[in-house]
LUMLODO-989206 format. One record per residue (C-alpha): residue number from 1; residue in three letters; x, z, y. Coordinates in steps of 0.001 Angstrom, whole numbers, plus 500000, padded with zeros to 6 digits. Layout:
N
NODE; NUM; ala; X; Z; Y
...
//
This chain:
79
NODE; 1; met; 473861; 108379; 477220
NODE; 2; val; 471006; 110147; 475506
NODE; 3; ser; 471123; 111765; 472090
NODE; 4; ser; 469023; 109939; 469524
NODE; 5; pro; 468623; 112068; 466393
NODE; 6; ser; 467898; 110326; 463145
NODE; 7; phe; 465863; 111672; 460286
NODE; 8; val; 466330; 111288; 456558
NODE; 9; arg; 465854; 107608; 455668
NODE; 10; gln; 464612; 106854; 459212
NODE; 11; pro; 466747; 104741; 459622
NODE; 12; glu; 469090; 104855; 456666
NODE; 13; cys; 472100; 104508; 459009
NODE; 14; asn; 475422; 104751; 457204
NODE; 15; gly; 474227; 106656; 454122
NODE; 16; cys; 475257; 103876; 451734
NODE; 17; val; 478856; 103787; 452894
NODE; 18; glu; 479010; 107592; 452986
NODE; 19; arg; 477883; 107669; 449337
NODE; 20; phe; 480533; 105095; 448407
NODE; 21; ile; 483253; 107148; 450119
NODE; 22; arg; 482062; 110240; 448261
NODE; 23; thr; 482276; 108336; 444968
NODE; 24; leu; 485757; 107089; 445851
NODE; 25; lys; 486915; 110631; 446572
NODE; 26; glu; 485349; 112095; 443423
NODE; 27; gln; 486555; 109363; 441078
NODE; 28; leu; 490017; 108652; 442466
NODE; 29; leu; 491376; 110548; 445424
NODE; 30; trp; 490635; 114092; 444262
NODE; 31; val; 491784; 113546; 440656
NODE; 32; arg; 495178; 111883; 441149
NODE; 33; val; 498340; 112651; 443037
NODE; 34; phe; 500063; 109629; 444546
NODE; 35; gln; 503814; 109532; 444987
NODE; 36; asn; 503806; 106958; 447785
NODE; 37; val; 501571; 104657; 449798
NODE; 38; glu; 502191; 101692; 447506
NODE; 39; glu; 500910; 103636; 444490
NODE; 40; leu; 497807; 104602; 446482
NODE; 41; arg; 497287; 100985; 447567
NODE; 42; cys; 497453; 099768; 443969
NODE; 43; ala; 495062; 102493; 442785
NODE; 44; leu; 492587; 101569; 445531
NODE; 45; ala; 492770; 097897; 444551
NODE; 46; glu; 492112; 098799; 440901
NODE; 47; phe; 489199; 101029; 441916
NODE; 48; arg; 487720; 098240; 444067
NODE; 49; glu; 487934; 095800; 441152
NODE; 50; arg; 486398; 098280; 438708
NODE; 51; tyr; 483625; 099224; 441147
NODE; 52; asn; 482680; 095631; 441987
NODE; 53; gln; 482867; 094229; 438446
NODE; 54; arg; 481791; 097073; 436135
NODE; 55; trp; 480026; 099803; 438129
NODE; 56; ile; 476270; 099659; 437492
NODE; 57; val; 474298; 100741; 440556
NODE; 58; gln; 470688; 101927; 440224
NODE; 59; arg; 469577; 100974; 443740
NODE; 60; arg; 470694; 097400; 443005
NODE; 61; gly; 468423; 097134; 439969
NODE; 62; tyr; 471083; 098328; 437493
NODE; 63; leu; 473423; 095500; 438414
NODE; 64; thr; 477067; 095652; 439354
NODE; 65; pro; 477834; 094900; 443009
NODE; 66; ala; 479273; 091515; 441971
NODE; 67; gln; 476086; 090633; 440062
NODE; 68; ala; 473900; 091716; 442984
NODE; 69; arg; 476011; 089611; 445367
NODE; 70; gln; 475663; 086543; 443137
NODE; 71; gln; 471913; 087098; 442911
NODE; 72; leu; 471598; 087273; 446708
NODE; 73; leu; 473751; 084164; 447152
NODE; 74; ala; 471563; 082279; 444682
NODE; 75; leu; 468422; 083342; 446575
NODE; 76; gly; 469988; 082175; 449848
NODE; 77; ala; 470943; 078823; 448367
NODE; 78; ala; 467437; 078309; 446986
NODE; 79; ala; 465816; 078994; 450363
//
């Protein structure tokens, strides 16, 4: 194997998912204490719902992830 360094935005690699994990930590995991795994699971499900349905994302043209997904599906169906 040979090392293959990447540069900022060349390629973007996993920056998007790393940003999402940072947001998850800042908005949920670092601000609440969970008593058990079930409570954590429920909080993660609520966060996922809130993020997908109400979180406006600039890089998606100020749409929620659900709106951006619907827009892409409509473009795919029209093609």
